[in-house]
Steps between C-alpha positions, in 0.01 A plus 500: 500500500186717448219507751131501429343834404366707795228758487626857421642671796564180705858468605639150463639338813867465531615136496809378690826559288668183394865455439414466131325842498806653673729334244286606211515872616876477539529366140279784359729741684817330375366533141419874559832568635650390172356814347460748787700607806339514841432872615730571804308819583359434844227771457358322200512154654362609834208682315396188307545275813288721721215489242528128437496432887197722535321325211594159635361578841179649359448175293583266783794383305777598745562150664774437237782753416475709177820540303526846343737577232556829317672464161689778334366609153359856499345452157307182593172579679391164650419314817450135534473215750514122514488185709681503822384857582761664271420855395709696236470873417713666248636846567317629189175436680610666818595814294158495322244467778392828660437368842527211740127445443547439132795261577276323742236442253756342258648288778164395620430366152830306507446360843159384378659306214722317760209421737278371198793280387541657160852384398646325203602129516862590442706769689678608171167554330385698804804721493465562118134600556622767747772659268 
């Protein structure tokens, strides 16, 4: 569900996560896992997690956990996020960015989508948008 438009630069307030939001995020993850494997490289996962945690704190959106998943595809340069505080980054994106600051800018954009409620009605549709 989308939220009303805010003035540029204003960070939307995080709402409490519902069971439905968590289930939605898990269903998007399940759809993505049909096409991609989870990256088991702790350095990659910890890098993304540290940045997402800092962004969530800075946005006042750290009351609920953020689920960080790195997906393996060195040719796919993308990051995405969805309801339930699910964040996805493909290894191709991690290989493309030149610094953690660049990655933080991309992830801030994705966290903003979650906080603003920019999601599809259906988790399958959401996953297809990401791929």
